[in-house]
N, C-alpha and C positions, 0 to 999 in steps of 0.2 A: 458833094463834089470831092473827087479824089485829090489827095495831097500832091503837091509838086515836089516838095522837099521835106524830109524828116531828119531829126537829129537823134543819134543813138547815144543814150546816156550810159554807156558801158564800154567794155573793152574785150579783147581776146576773142575766144571762140564764138560767143553769142553775138558779139558785134558783127563779126564776119558773116554769121548765119543770117542776121537780119538784113545786112547789105545785099546778100545774094537774092533774097526774095524781093526786096525793094527794087533792085535792078531789073528783075524779071517783070515787075509791074510798071516799069518806066518811071519810077520815083527816084529822084536824086537824094543822096545821103550825105550827112555831115557826121564825121567822127570827132570825138574828143580824146585828148591824150594828156598824160602826165609826163614828167621828165623821163621816167623809166620806159615810156612807150613811144618815144619820138619816132622810132624806126619800126614800130609794131605793124603787123600785117593788116589790122583793121584800118589803120591810118592810110596805108597804101591803097587799100581797096575802095575807100570812100571817095566821093566826088570832091569833098572839102574836108578840112580838119581844123580844129581849134584847140590851142593849148589851154589847159585849165589848172595847172599848178604842179607843185612838187610831187615826188613819187608816192609818199604815203597817201593812201586813199582818203584819209580824213582831211587832207589838204587839197584834194583834187576831185576824185570821182564822187565824194560824199558832200561836196560843197554845192548846195542847191543854187545859190546865186550865180556861181560860175557857169552852171549848166544853162540857166535861164538866159544869162547874158550872151552865151554862145548861140543860143537859139535866135535871139533878137538880131545879133550881128550878122547872121547868115541868112535870115529870112525864112528859117524852117518853120513850117506850120504845125508840126507835131513832134512829140518826143516819145521814142520807144525806150523803156527803161531796161529791157532785157531781163535777166534774173540776178539776184544778189544786189549789192550796193543799195540803191534807193528804190528798187522795184516794188517793194511793199511798204514804202514810207508814205503814210497818209498825208503828212504835211507837204511833201514834195508834189504829190498828185494835186493837192488843193491849190498850192501856189502856182503850179503850171496852168491849171484851169483858170485861176484868177487873172493871169496875164494874157488870157485869150489864146493860149496855146493848147492844142489837143493832146491829152495824155493817152497814149496808145496802151490802154489797160482799163481796169474797172474804175468806176468813180471813187473819189476819196472816201465817201461814206461807207462803201462796201469794204474797202481796205481796212478802215478803222474797225468796222464791225467784226471782221474775220481775223484781224491781226491780234486781237486780245483773246487769248485762249479761254479765259473764264467766260467772257461775254459771248464768244462764238459757241461755246458749249450750251449756254442757255438758249441762244437762238436756235441751235440744232434741236434741242428738246421741244421748243415751241413749234418747230417745223415737222415734228414727229420723226426725227432722224434718230436712229439708235445711238445711245451714248453710253460710255463706260460708267459703271457705278463709281461714285467718288464724292469728294467734298469740293464744291465749285466756288467757294468763297476764298479770298486771300487768307492765308494762315499767318497768325501773328508771331508764333514762336515755335521753337523746336519741341518744346513740351506739348504744345497743342498738336503738332504734327504727329507725335507718337500716339496720342490718344485717338486721333482721327484714324490713323493707320490701323490701330487695333480693332476699331469698329468695322472698317472696310474688310479687313482680313488680309494677311500677307500672302504673296508679295504685293507691294504697291509701287506705283511710279510717282516720283516727286518731280514736278515740272514747273518751270518758270512760265508765268503768263505770257511774257514777251519773248520766250525762247524760240530757238530754231537752229537748224544745222547741227543738232546734237548738243548744243550748249544749253546749260540750265536744265539738265535732266539727270535723274539718278533713280536706280531701282533698289528698293530696300526689302530685305527678307526677314528683318528682325527689328526690335525696338532700338537697338544700338545703331543699326544702319539707317533707320528712319531719322534718328536724332542727328547723326553726323551728316546724312544726305541732305536734310533740310538746310542746315547751316551752310554747307558747301554750295548747294544749288542757289541759295539766296545771294551769297557773295558773288558767285559767277554771273548771275543774272544782273546784279547791280553794276558790276564792272563791264559787262558786255553790252547791256541794253539800257542801262540807266533806269531800270524798273525791277525792283526786288520782290514783287508779288509772286507767291508760290502757292500751288494747289496740289492736291493728291487725288489719284484715282487708282482703281484696281489694275493690276498688271496681268495681262492675259498671257499665260504660259504657252510656250511653243507657238507664238503668234506669227501670222503672215502680215506683211505690210502691202496692202493692195489699195490702189488709188484710182479714182474715176476722173477722166478728163472731161470737163464740161466747156461749153461755148454758148455765150448768150449775146443777143443784140439789143439795141435800144428800143425795139418794138415789142419786147416781152417774150421773144422766142428763145428758148433755152433747150439745148440737146446735150446728150452725153455721147462721147466717142469711145465707149468701151473702157476697159480697165488696163492698168499696168501693174505687174507684179514687181515689187521693189524689196523683196525680203532679204536679199543678199546684202548685208550691211556690216560695216566695221565701225564700232563706236558710234552707232546711230547715223553714220554717213553711208549713203547708197553706193554700192560698188558695181552691181549688175542690175539692169532692169530689162523686163521683157513684156511683150504684149502679144496675145492675151495671157491670162494666168492659166496654168495647167491644173490648178486646184479647184477653183470654184465652179459650181454648176451653173447652167443657164438660168435657173430660177434665182440663184443668189446674185448672179451678174445683173439680172434685170432689176431686182430689188435694190441693189446698191446704186445702180444708175438712176433709178427713179428717186431715191432719197437724196442723192447728190443734186439732182435738178430741183427738188423741193427746197433744199437749203439755199441754192443759188437764187431761186425765185423769191425767197424770203428777204433777201437783201437787194433785189432788183439788179442782179449781176449782169454786167456787160463785159465782153471780151473773153479771153481764155482763162481758165482757172482749173484748179485741181482740188477735189475733196478726198482727203486721205482717211483710210479706215484701217483698223486692226482687225484681223479675221482669225477666229479660233478654229481649232481642228474640227469642230462640229458645224462649220459654215456660219456660225454666229459672227456678226460684224458690228463694229462700234466706230462712231465718228472720232477721229483724232484731231484734225484741223483742216482748214481750207487755205491753200496757197493761192493768193490773189495775183498771180503772175504766170508767166510761161515757166515751165519746169525744165530742168536740165535734160530730163529723159523724154522730152516731147517727141524726138524723132521716131521712137518705136511706134507711137500712135500714128504718126504720119505714114509710116511704112505699111501699116496694116489697113489704113483707111483711105490712103491716097489724098488726104486733105492736108494742105499746107496751113499749119496753125498760125504762123507769123502773118501770112497773107490774110487769114480770116480776122486776126486782131486789127490789122490795118484797115480792112474794109468796114468792120464794125465801128471803129473809131471815126471813120469818115462818114458815118451815118447810114451805111448800107444795111439792108436786111440780110439775114442768113439765106443763102440760096438753096438750102436743103433742109429737110425735116428729119425727125428721128428715124423714120422707116427707110430713109434713103442711105443711111450710114451702114455700110457693109464691113465685114471683117474678111480680110484676104491674107491668109497664111500666118506666119509667125515672125516676129522681129525681136532681136536681142541687142542691147547696148552695153558696151564695156567702157567705163571711164578710164582713160589713159592719163595717169597723173605723174607729175615729177616728184617721185618719192621713192625711197629705198625700202623695198619690202623685207630685205634681210636685216634692216636696222629698225624694226618696229615702225616702218613706214614714215620715217622722218623725212622732211622735205629735202629736195635736191635742187639746187639752183646752179646756173651757169650757162655756158654756150652750147647750143645744139650743134655739135660737130657734124653729126649725120642725122638727117631726118628724112626717112623714106617710108611713107605710109603704103599700105597695100595698094596695088594697081586698081584703078577703077574697073569694076565689072558688075554684072547684074547681081543685085542683092547685096552689094557691099558699099557702104557710105562712110565717109570720114568727115566729120565737122571739126575744124581746127582753127586756131588763131595764131599759129606759129609757122616758122619756115626754117630751113636749114641755114645755119650760121647765125640765127637770132638768139637773143638772150631770154632765159627764163628768170625773171626778177624775183627777189625775195619778198616783195611788198604785197603780192596778191595771192589768190588761191593757186593750187598746184596743177590745175587741169592743163594738159597739153592738147588733148583731142578727145573726141568721142567716136568710138568705132561701132558702127551699127551694121548688122547683117539681117537679111530677110530671106526666108525660105517658105516652101509650101507647107511645112510643118515644123515643129520644134526641133526635131532631130536634124533636119536639113539646115536650119538656122544655126544650130550649135556647130555642125560640121564646117560651115562657112566661116564661123567665128574662129574656130581652132586654126584653120588655114590662115586667115587674115592676121591673127595674132603672131603666128610664126613668121609672117612676111614683114611685120611692122618693125622697121629698123630705127632705133633711137640710140644715139651715142653722144657722149660728152656729159650727159647727166644720167642719173638713174631713173628708171621708170617702173611702174607696177605691172608691166606686161608679164613677167614670169608668174606673178601671183594670179593674174587674170587667166593665164593659160592653165594653171593648175586647177583653178576653180572650174573652168570649162571642161576639163577632163575628169573631174571628180565623179565617181559613179552615182553618188547621191544627188548631185546637181543634175546629172543627165537623166536620172529617173524622176526628177521633180520632188524629191524628198527634202524640201528646204523650209526654213523659217528664219526669223530675224536673228536667231542664235546660231546659225549655221557656221559662221566663221569662228566664233569663240568655242564652239564644240569641236570642230575638226582641226583647229590650229590654236590650241590653248596656250602654247608657249611661243606663239609667233610663227612666222614663216621662215623655213630653212631651205626651201626649194622642193620641187616635186620629187617623189621617190623614184629611184632608178631600179626598175625590176629587171630580171634576167633577160627577157625578150628585148626590151628597149636597149639594154646595154649591148647586146649582140648586134642589134641593128645599127647603133651609133658607132660601134667598133668597125663595122663593115663600111659605113659611109666615110669614116675617118681614114680608113685605108685607101678607099677610092680617091679621096681628096689628096692624100699623100702621093698617089701615083701621078696625079696631075702636076704636082710640084716637081716630081722627078722628071717628068717629060719637059716641063718648062725649063728646068735647070739644064737639061740636055740641049735644048734649042739654043739657050743663051751661050753655052760653052761650045757650041758647034758640033756636038756629038750627034750621031745618027740614032734617033730614038724611035721606038715603036716595035722593034724586034723582040721576040719572046725572050731572047737571052738577056736583054737589057732590063727586063722587069723582074724584080725580086719575087721569088715564089713563096718565101717564108718570112714572115714579119712578126713582130710583137707590138701590140698596142699597150702602152703603159698609161693607165688611167689615174688621174689625180695628181696632187702635189706631192713633193718628196716628203717621206715620213708617213704618208697615207696612200700608198700606191698599190694598184692591182695590175697584174701582168696577164695579158690575154694573147695567146699564140694564135695566129691566123695564117691561112694560105690564100694566095691571090693569083688570079689569072686575068691579064688584061688582053682585050681583043677589040676589033673594030666595032663590035656591037655593044661594048660597055665592059664592065668589070665583073668577073665571077669570083666571089670571095667566100671563103669558108671560115666561120667563127664557131669554135667548139662544136664541130660536126654539123652546124646549121649553115645552109647554103643561101647566098644572096646574089641575085643578078641585078646590077645597078646600071641604070642608063640615065645620063644627065648631060646637058650642055654646059654645066657649070665650069668656069675657068678661074684660076687663081686671081684674086683681086675683087671678085664678086662676093657680096655678102649673103645674098639669098640663094640657097641651094634648092633647086626644084628639079624633080626627076621622077623616075619610076624605080621602085625596089620590088622585085618579083612581080612586076606588072601592076603594082599598086602605086598611086601617086603619093609623093611625100614632099613637104616643104619645111625647111628649117634654115637657120642662119649658121654660117661657118666662116671663121676667120683664123688667121695664123698670127700668133703672138709669140715672137721669138722662136723657140723650139717647140712650142705647144700649138696644137689645134684646139680651138674652142668652138663647140657646137651648142646652140641653144634650140631646144625643141620641147614643146608642150610643158614649159615651165622648168625644164631640166637644163642645167648648165653642165656640159660634158667637156672636161679638159683632159687632153691626152697627148702623148708623144707616140710617134711610130718609128721603130728602129729594127735593125736586124736582130736575129736571135742572139748572136754573140754579144752585141752591144747591150742588149737587155740583161744578159747575165752579169756583165760588168756594172750596169746601172744598179742592180740589186746590192752590190758591194759598196756603193758610195755612202760615206758617212752622212748622217742627217744632223744638220745644225738647227736646233730649236730656235724659234723666234724669241726676241728679247722680252723679258718680263716687264710689262707696262703697268702692273698693278699699283705702282706708286705714283701714277699720273692720272689726272682727270683730263680726258680728251673730249673735244667737241664731237658729238655724234653726227652732226649735220652742219652744212654751211648756214650761217645766220648771224644775227646781231646779238652780241653778249650784252644783255640788258641789265644784268645784275650779278655781282659777285658777293656772296653772302658770308664769307669767312675772311679772316685776316691771318697774316703770318704769325706762327706760334700758337694758333688756336688748336685745341684738341677736338677732333670730330668723331662722332659715333656713327655706326652703320645706320643708313637711312636719313641722315641729316642733310638738309638742303645746302647745296654748295654754290650753285649758280643757276641762272635762267637764260635761255637762248630763245630768240624769237625769229621766226621765218614763216612766210606764206600764211599769215593770220593764225599761226599756231605757236603756242608757248610751251617750251619744253623745260621742265625743271630737272636739273641734274642733282642726284643725291649720292652720298658716300656709300660705296660698296664694301669698304673695309674701315676699320678703326685706324686712326693715325693722327699725326700732327702736321699742320700746314707748314711746309718748309719754304715754299716760294710761289708767288702768284705771277704767272707769265703772260696773262692777258688782262686787259682793263675793260671796265664797263664802257659801252659805246663802241667797242671794237668789232669789226666784221671778221668772222672766223671762217676758216676752211675746215673741211672734214678732217678729223683726227688731229687738229691743232691742239697743242698742249695748253691747258688753262691753269692748272694747279699741279705742283709737285708736293708729295707728302714724304715725311719720315714715318716709318712704321712706329705705332704707339706701343 
């Protein structure tokens, strides 16, 4: 019998996603919330809501008793855990079941079996699933780790048995790295998971991360819903996912799917789950782990199969049989997902928190989907993960899905906090990504020193100069209307202008010729001609129009005397002025910014959890100075120069803003 009411033991985007499907099924929903989420979107969308504790997740979303009590108080018959938090916690699933509440997910025995990486690998071997060569027993010491690594052959991967999300994982290419990596991995696993067991396996070079979505019911029916390619990762965290994979053959796809089903059958799996594989360049594939929950990237599977995975989880939990067999599951087109996160890609992706002053996702259209848990004016708190939204596009093929994603990213407006949209746009426009030449080392290979913005080539520079000039003409016209002048005559439109690109001290001067008419603007940049037609008006953020009859979408704003355009990962900042003013501008003296090398600044908003030095202490390059925490991320700040601590300007426990001074030094 179908549930009348379910409780969602989660927050943010995934809670909103579950509410949407439950509502379509006629099921009432109960949201839970912490102090930080009192005004959150998932609370507003649910039929009921229950307060469960203070902002830190360990005092609210991770407190099992609070969740079970909320379920009892509201009469909810089932709990959907979403992903993250307690979604793969065997104890939570067991206690829920013992209370007579249905856990919308696999049985606790399956969670326990697959949650332990050592045990799951043994089960995989028994189920005749390909496994990576390695040592599957817990390793006792760093010395033993080095001996085992030598036998397996470098490079090796050192992994915590209870690890996940990139935590408790190191790659070693030498004995020294194996020794250090084991110790570091063990400490991180102990602190993050309360389980310091570590094992070692062969590291597959230039690997692809490809996972199989499976679905099982309580009647023994298990199917696979094709694969997802998740190879674009940064520090073992997925950045872009797509379905299907452009790399594997139909033969490999079938073999991987069948092995995933065999593993699920070995643990009598019910509900949605994912079997993750590492795939070599020769199409060899090896079992990594099984995620006994809904994945963040599940929408790409939904887009190509037409199957609502949340609905299927609910139906299976309610005791229904799967309504389709393996042969009924078709693949339709291509889907890509970009994770839109509150982080600053120009500062090594450090978290960004605060108020969403502007939040304008791409307009709803065919093949464009946005899953989110935020709204304009809402807060992005420091206590949880950094996800703002998931942007998904679907096309008849990979090329079309990429094109739709490029446009959607250029339309996605987020202001008030930083987001990783410029980085996502740069990835989407990278020639190797577009050709499918990807692996899990893609980002570290192409961005070894971090992200500094997409490159501005000559053609794009000329295009953006032309659009900037067109926008400038709109401001001239608006100014004329405001002042009561008659605007629109050819004599009122300047015919020669200069676009000054960049900040003072790093400027480039580009002379242009402009002609405005009723059909748009005709602009010549370095002998290249552009016909620009757009309904854009000052005050709008998204500029959409035609340039030489080709569609273009970007974001354009005026900041003081500057125009700032963002397009395909490029931030283009420029002024537009007459030729004579440009000549004078070149003569303006440049005042260099102040030297801040004697200060330690906070690179992100967050909690200053530790100050590791005292006034008068002499510090060396690389020495640990302070630790800042935000969005489940710990950032250790180290000394970039040698010096003496002169003054400590922020205390442990204090909430910091970006660039707030923590320590002042005297040069040693």
